[in-house]
C-alpha positions as CSV (number, residue, x, y, z in Angstrom):
1,X,29.2,-70.9,49.3
2,X,30.3,-71.3,45.7
3,X,27.6,-70.5,43.2
4,X,26.9,-71.9,39.7
5,X,28.3,-69.8,36.9
6,X,26.4,-68.8,33.8
7,X,29.0,-66.7,32.0
8,X,26.7,-66.0,29.0
9,X,23.0,-65.3,29.0
10,X,20.6,-62.9,27.3
11,X,18.1,-62.2,30.0
12,X,16.2,-59.5,28.1
13,X,12.6,-58.5,27.8
14,X,12.7,-59.5,24.2
15,X,13.0,-63.1,25.2
16,X,11.3,-63.0,28.6
17,X,8.5,-60.5,28.1
18,X,6.4,-61.6,31.0
19,X,8.7,-63.3,33.5
20,X,12.2,-61.8,33.3
21,X,12.3,-60.9,37.0
22,X,11.0,-64.4,37.9
23,X,13.7,-66.1,35.8
24,X,16.4,-64.1,37.6
25,X,14.8,-64.9,41.0
26,X,14.7,-68.6,40.2
27,X,18.4,-68.5,39.5
28,X,19.5,-67.0,42.9
29,X,22.1,-69.8,43.3
30,X,23.7,-68.8,39.9
31,X,25.9,-65.8,39.0
32,X,24.7,-64.6,35.7
33,X,26.6,-62.5,33.2
34,X,24.0,-60.9,30.8
35,X,25.6,-60.2,27.4
36,X,24.7,-57.3,25.2
37,X,24.3,-57.6,21.5
38,X,23.2,-54.1,20.4
39,X,22.6,-50.6,21.9
40,X,19.1,-51.3,23.3
41,X,20.2,-54.5,25.0
42,X,23.2,-52.8,26.5
43,X,21.0,-50.1,28.0
44,X,18.6,-52.7,29.4
45,X,21.5,-54.7,31.0
46,X,22.7,-51.6,32.9
47,X,19.2,-51.3,34.5
48,X,18.9,-55.0,35.3
49,X,22.2,-55.5,37.0
50,X,21.6,-52.6,39.4
51,X,18.4,-54.4,40.7
52,X,19.7,-57.9,41.0
53,X,22.7,-58.9,43.2
54,X,23.5,-62.1,41.2
55,X,23.6,-60.4,37.8
56,X,26.6,-58.8,36.1
57,X,26.9,-57.3,32.6
58,X,29.0,-57.6,29.5
59,X,28.5,-54.8,26.9
60,X,29.1,-55.1,23.2
61,X,27.8,-55.2,19.6
62,X,27.3,-58.7,18.3
63,X,29.0,-59.5,14.9
64,X,25.7,-60.2,13.2
65,X,24.5,-56.7,14.2
66,X,27.5,-54.6,12.9
67,X,25.8,-53.6,9.6
68,X,23.4,-51.5,11.7
69,X,26.1,-49.5,13.3
70,X,29.2,-47.4,12.7
71,X,32.4,-47.7,14.8
72,X,31.6,-44.4,16.4
73,X,28.5,-46.0,17.9
74,X,30.7,-48.1,20.2
75,X,31.6,-45.0,22.2
76,X,28.2,-45.0,23.8
77,X,28.7,-48.7,24.7
78,X,32.2,-48.3,26.1
79,X,31.4,-45.3,28.3
80,X,29.8,-47.6,30.8
81,X,32.7,-50.0,31.1
82,X,33.8,-48.4,34.4
83,X,30.5,-49.5,36.1
84,X,31.5,-52.0,38.8
85,X,29.0,-54.5,37.7
86,X,30.1,-54.5,34.1
87,X,32.8,-57.2,34.2
88,X,33.4,-58.0,30.6
89,X,33.3,-56.7,27.0
90,X,31.0,-58.5,24.6
91,X,29.3,-60.2,23.0
92,X,31.7,-59.6,20.1
93,X,33.7,-61.6,17.7
94,X,33.2,-63.0,14.2
95,X,30.3,-64.9,12.5
96,X,30.9,-66.5,9.2
97,X,27.7,-68.6,9.4
98,X,25.2,-65.9,8.8
99,X,27.2,-63.4,6.8
100,X,30.6,-63.6,5.1
101,X,30.2,-60.4,3.0
102,X,30.9,-58.0,5.9
103,X,33.9,-59.8,7.3
104,X,36.2,-56.7,7.3
105,X,33.6,-54.7,9.2
106,X,33.2,-57.5,11.7
107,X,37.0,-57.5,12.2
108,X,37.0,-53.8,12.7
109,X,34.4,-54.0,15.4
110,X,36.0,-57.0,17.0
111,X,39.4,-55.3,17.3
112,X,37.8,-52.2,18.9
113,X,36.2,-54.4,21.5
114,X,39.5,-56.1,22.2
115,X,41.4,-52.8,22.6
116,X,38.8,-51.5,25.1
117,X,38.8,-54.8,27.0
118,X,42.6,-54.5,27.4
119,X,42.4,-50.9,28.3
120,X,39.9,-51.6,31.1
121,X,41.5,-54.9,32.1
122,X,38.3,-56.8,31.4
123,X,37.8,-60.2,29.7
124,X,36.3,-60.2,26.2
125,X,33.5,-62.6,25.5
126,X,33.9,-64.0,22.0
127,X,31.4,-65.3,19.5
128,X,33.2,-67.4,16.9
129,X,30.6,-69.2,14.8
130,X,32.3,-70.9,11.8
131,X,35.2,-68.6,12.5
132,X,37.4,-70.1,15.2
133,X,40.6,-70.0,13.2
134,X,40.0,-66.4,12.1
135,X,39.3,-65.4,15.7
136,X,42.5,-67.1,16.8
137,X,44.6,-65.3,14.2
138,X,43.4,-62.0,15.6
139,X,43.6,-62.6,19.4
140,X,47.0,-64.3,19.3
141,X,48.5,-60.8,18.7
142,X,47.2,-59.4,22.1
143,X,49.3,-60.9,24.9
144,X,47.4,-59.1,27.7
145,X,43.9,-60.1,26.5
146,X,41.7,-62.2,28.8
147,X,39.1,-64.0,26.7
148,X,36.3,-66.5,26.8
149,X,35.3,-68.5,23.7
150,X,31.5,-68.4,24.1
151,X,29.6,-71.6,23.3
152,X,32.7,-73.1,21.7
153,X,31.9,-75.0,18.5
154,X,35.3,-75.7,17.1
155,X,37.6,-78.7,17.3
156,X,39.9,-80.0,20.0
157,X,43.1,-78.9,18.3
158,X,41.9,-75.3,18.0
159,X,40.6,-75.3,21.5
160,X,44.0,-76.3,22.7
161,X,45.5,-73.4,20.8
162,X,43.1,-71.0,22.5
163,X,44.0,-72.5,25.9
164,X,47.7,-71.8,25.3
165,X,46.7,-68.2,24.9
166,X,45.0,-68.3,28.3
167,X,41.5,-68.3,27.0
168,X,38.6,-70.1,28.8
169,X,36.5,-72.4,26.7
170,X,32.7,-71.8,27.2
171,X,30.7,-75.0,27.6
172,X,26.9,-74.8,27.2
173,X,23.9,-77.0,26.9
174,X,25.1,-78.7,23.7
175,X,27.5,-80.8,25.8
176,X,24.5,-82.7,27.2
177,X,23.2,-83.7,23.7
178,X,23.8,-87.4,22.9
179,X,25.4,-86.7,19.6
180,X,27.7,-84.0,20.9
181,X,30.8,-86.1,20.5
182,X,33.3,-83.4,19.6
183,X,32.4,-81.0,22.5
184,X,32.4,-83.9,25.0
185,X,35.8,-84.9,23.8
186,X,37.0,-81.3,24.3
187,X,35.6,-81.3,27.9
188,X,37.4,-84.6,28.5
189,X,40.7,-83.5,27.2
190,X,40.9,-79.8,28.3
191,X,41.9,-79.2,31.9
192,X,39.0,-78.1,34.1
193,X,40.9,-74.9,34.9
194,X,40.4,-73.8,31.3
195,X,36.6,-74.3,31.2
196,X,33.7,-72.2,32.1
197,X,29.9,-72.9,32.1
198,X,27.2,-70.9,30.3
199,X,23.6,-71.3,29.1
200,X,23.3,-68.8,26.2
201,X,19.7,-68.4,27.5
202,X,17.1,-68.4,26.0
203,X,18.9,-70.7,23.5
204,X,20.5,-74.1,23.6
205,X,18.6,-75.7,26.6
206,X,20.4,-78.7,27.9
207,X,18.8,-82.1,28.3
208,X,16.2,-82.7,29.7
209,X,14.8,-79.4,28.5
210,X,16.2,-79.4,24.9
211,X,13.9,-77.5,22.6
212,X,12.4,-75.4,25.3
213,X,13.3,-71.9,26.3
214,X,16.5,-71.9,28.4
215,X,17.1,-70.3,31.7
216,X,20.3,-69.7,33.8
217,X,19.1,-72.2,36.5
218,X,19.7,-74.9,33.9
219,X,23.4,-74.5,34.2
220,X,23.2,-77.2,36.8
221,X,22.7,-79.8,34.1
222,X,25.8,-78.6,32.3
223,X,27.9,-78.9,35.4
224,X,26.5,-82.5,36.0
225,X,27.5,-83.5,32.4
226,X,31.0,-82.1,32.8
227,X,31.3,-84.0,36.1
228,X,30.2,-87.2,34.4
229,X,32.7,-86.7,31.6
230,X,35.5,-85.8,34.0
231,X,34.7,-88.6,36.5
232,X,34.3,-86.0,39.3
233,X,31.5,-85.1,41.7
234,X,29.2,-82.2,40.5
235,X,30.0,-80.2,43.6
236,X,33.7,-80.4,42.9
237,X,33.2,-79.2,39.3
238,X,30.9,-76.5,40.5
239,X,33.6,-75.3,42.9
240,X,36.4,-75.4,40.2
241,X,34.3,-73.5,37.7
242,X,33.5,-70.9,40.3
243,X,37.2,-70.5,41.0
244,X,37.8,-70.1,37.3
245,X,35.2,-67.3,37.2
246,X,36.8,-65.5,40.2
247,X,40.2,-65.7,38.6
248,X,39.1,-64.6,35.1
249,X,36.9,-61.7,36.2
250,X,39.1,-60.7,39.2
251,X,36.2,-61.0,41.6
252,X,35.6,-62.5,45.0
């Protein structure tokens, strides 16, 4: 049976101090990729994915965290990429919303993540807040790169440019918001084969849970909204998104 896909979540004790295991158990019908953002979260992910069949991991240093690290610190992250349940590199990328002053350091870290992703034949999960064009200019130079634009917030034209590179466009709970016209237009115009679902838990809960702590099980509402926009049945969208996941991550 095809499962729901949550390609990006942060199921960590920091956000789920009392019920982390319960949150995972409540999402048994969802495949969850837990994304690392720093050294501590990466370590926790490695322990979590061993214990739960429906969880996988992505390891990386988030662009807003790079000032706390040196490039050499990435070696301790990358040494675990051969783990069978680590199926992506990330969360990495560029963030020009919170901090523009360290752009060059962000780029250095991003490129290192990209190089390791290609070396291990893994997708890279990309954060691109206020930096879609800058991210595009970097990744277009890597023809063998598999990539997911996490929680995509750019415009349709740029999304189409990423799709031409073979990227998947990550669609989260924002698509269910009434005023999310741009993202809904992207979902409408981009082929379903180039989309993947995510929750970004504990953030960005979809309607009807907007404003509350998010959980991977809520990915169902995202699938329903995509189906509504596409004029398809939710089970069909669920199946197609699952197929995209299998293809992108080379899994069965």
